C-alpha positions, 0 to 999 in steps of 0.5 A: 516074291509075292508078300503074301506068299513070303508071309505063308512061308515065315508063319508055316516055318515059325508057325512049327517051331514054336509047336515043336518047342512046346511040344517037347515039353511033353513028358514021354509018359503024358505022349498018349493021356487024354482028359477022357476016353475020346479026347485026343491025347497031346501026340494025336493032336501033334500028329494031327498038324504035322499031317495036315501040313501035307493036306495043304500043300496039296490044296495048293499044289493043286489049287483045289479043295477036295469036293464035298464027295471026296471029304469022307475018304479024305477024312479017313487016309487024314486019319490013319495017317494021324494014328500011324505016328506013334512017337516024338520023333516020328512026329517030327519027322513028318511035321518037317517033311510036310511043312516043307512040302507047304514051303514048295507049293507056296512056291509055285504059286503066282499073284493070280493065283492069290485071286482064288476063291475056292467054291461054297467054301469061300476060303481064300487061296491068300488064307490058305497061304497063312493057314499051315501056320496058324493051324498049328498055333490053334492046335499048340493051344491044345497041348498047352491045356492038356499040360494044366491037366496034369499040373504042368503050370511052367511057362516055355519061353525058350 
């Protein structure tokens, strides 16, 4: 298997594992808390990461991103799927299922597919192979920030 694909699979699993480990420390009474009425809660951020992995899998499997005309419907479907997740357990189930979809989609790539660049976005397939793990890590920072907002200063190492 191509090293770029292997790295994509590794980072997707590591990103998910690290996210879920830290997210498990969010107290139940803080799951839907947000610092302002328009800010996302820890559960909504986690749901976003979980749902978006299915989108990444579709992009990889179909070798295409949504067109500009498709973006509003794409965003609406993604938002609805995020809002449908209402518990830690459901979020973890969806996250694991959708990460497996990413792994399965990565298995469909050829060396030639890694050279694909997606139109005006200039995103490459090589970048997309690592996006699931990178995306989880970025949003984990938001969870960490929320933890400081409710004065959880503990460092979680495992």
